[in-house]
C-alpha positions as CSV (number, residue, x, y, z in Angstrom):
1,M,-19.4,-10.5,-4.2
2,Y,-19.4,-11.4,-0.4
3,T,-17.2,-8.4,0.4
4,Q,-19.6,-6.1,-1.4
5,L,-22.6,-7.5,0.6
6,L,-20.6,-7.1,3.8
7,G,-19.6,-3.6,3.0
8,A,-23.3,-2.7,2.2
9,A,-24.4,-4.4,5.5
10,L,-21.9,-2.3,7.5
11,G,-23.2,0.8,5.8
12,D,-26.8,-0.1,6.8
13,R,-26.1,-0.9,10.4
14,L,-26.5,1.7,13.1
15,P,-23.4,3.9,13.2
16,F,-20.6,2.8,15.4
17,A,-17.5,4.6,16.3
18,T,-15.1,5.0,19.2
19,E,-18.2,5.7,21.4
20,T,-19.3,2.1,21.1
21,T,-18.3,0.3,24.2
22,R,-16.2,-2.8,24.2
23,T,-19.0,-4.5,26.2
24,A,-21.7,-3.5,23.7
25,A,-19.5,-4.7,20.7
26,I,-18.8,-8.0,22.4
27,A,-22.5,-8.5,23.2
28,E,-23.4,-7.8,19.6
29,V,-20.9,-10.4,18.3
30,Q,-22.2,-12.9,20.8
31,R,-25.8,-12.2,19.8
32,C,-25.0,-12.6,16.1
33,R,-23.0,-15.7,16.6
34,H,-25.8,-17.2,18.6
35,D,-28.3,-16.3,15.9
36,L,-26.0,-17.9,13.3
37,E,-25.6,-21.1,15.2
38,A,-29.2,-21.4,16.3
39,R,-30.9,-20.5,13.0
40,I,-29.0,-22.3,10.3
41,P,-31.4,-24.7,8.7
42,A,-30.5,-28.4,9.0
43,G,-30.4,-29.1,5.3
44,T,-29.2,-26.8,2.5
45,T,-32.0,-25.9,0.2
46,S,-32.3,-23.0,-2.3
47,G,-34.6,-21.4,0.3
48,S,-32.0,-21.7,3.1
49,V,-29.1,-20.1,1.2
50,P,-30.3,-16.5,1.7
51,V,-31.0,-17.1,5.4
52,V,-27.5,-18.5,6.0
53,L,-25.9,-15.7,3.9
54,A,-27.7,-13.0,5.9
55,L,-26.7,-14.6,9.2
56,Q,-23.1,-14.8,8.2
57,V,-23.0,-11.2,6.9
58,G,-24.5,-10.0,10.2
59,Y,-22.0,-11.9,12.2
60,D,-19.1,-10.8,10.1
61,A,-20.2,-7.1,10.3
62,A,-20.4,-7.4,14.1
63,L,-16.9,-8.9,14.1
64,I,-15.6,-6.0,12.0
65,E,-17.2,-3.5,14.5
66,L,-15.6,-5.3,17.5
67,A,-12.3,-5.4,15.7
68,A,-12.5,-1.6,15.2
69,V,-13.3,-1.0,18.9
70,M,-10.4,-3.2,19.9
71,G,-8.0,-1.6,17.4
72,I,-7.6,-4.7,15.3
73,D,-7.1,-4.2,11.6
74,S,-10.0,-5.7,9.5
75,G,-12.6,-4.6,7.0
76,P,-14.9,-6.1,4.4
77,G,-12.1,-6.4,1.9
78,R,-10.3,-8.9,4.1
79,F,-13.3,-11.3,4.0
80,E,-12.2,-12.9,0.7
81,P,-12.6,-15.8,1.5
82,P,-14.9,-15.1,4.5
83,A,-14.0,-18.1,6.6
84,T,-10.3,-17.1,6.7
85,E,-10.8,-13.6,8.1
86,R,-13.6,-14.8,10.4
87,E,-11.3,-17.4,11.9
88,R,-8.4,-15.0,12.2
89,L,-10.5,-12.4,14.1
90,E,-12.0,-15.1,16.3
91,A,-8.5,-16.3,17.2
92,V,-7.1,-12.8,17.8
93,L,-10.1,-11.9,20.0
94,G,-9.8,-15.3,21.8
95,D,-6.1,-14.5,22.4
96,L,-7.2,-11.2,24.0
97,G,-9.5,-13.2,26.4
98,I,-12.7,-12.3,24.6
99,D,-15.3,-15.1,24.8
100,L,-17.5,-15.0,21.7
101,E,-19.9,-17.7,23.0
102,L,-23.1,-16.3,24.3
103,Q,-23.5,-16.9,28.0
104,A,-26.9,-18.3,29.1
105,G,-29.4,-15.6,29.9
106,N,-27.3,-12.9,28.2
107,V,-29.3,-12.4,25.1
108,S,-29.6,-8.7,24.3
109,H,-30.9,-7.2,21.1
110,A,-30.1,-3.6,22.1
111,R,-26.9,-1.9,21.0
112,T,-25.5,0.2,23.7
113,V,-23.2,3.2,23.2
114,T,-21.6,5.4,25.8
115,S,-22.8,9.0,26.2
């Protein structure tokens, strides 16, 4: 089920391809990670489940896009279970020196692509 939601979310996002810059893809992951960490409600209620799910799907979609830009094999089908692939990608990106933590004052909601 999660992989289907993630696949649909990727299809709904703005198109990305090789034109997406590494910097833009990293900024998008950082923004989504910040949103995920900052907006998760303190307690789990039936009303918070859709919010948490949407934030996780957004973050994972951004991770898949960054992985594509970096030439790392991934995709919605690998997110079963989600935490395993999320942790793998975070570790691989970290090994490549990519900091996924949002730097103070670096919040950007725009997606940038090269011309």
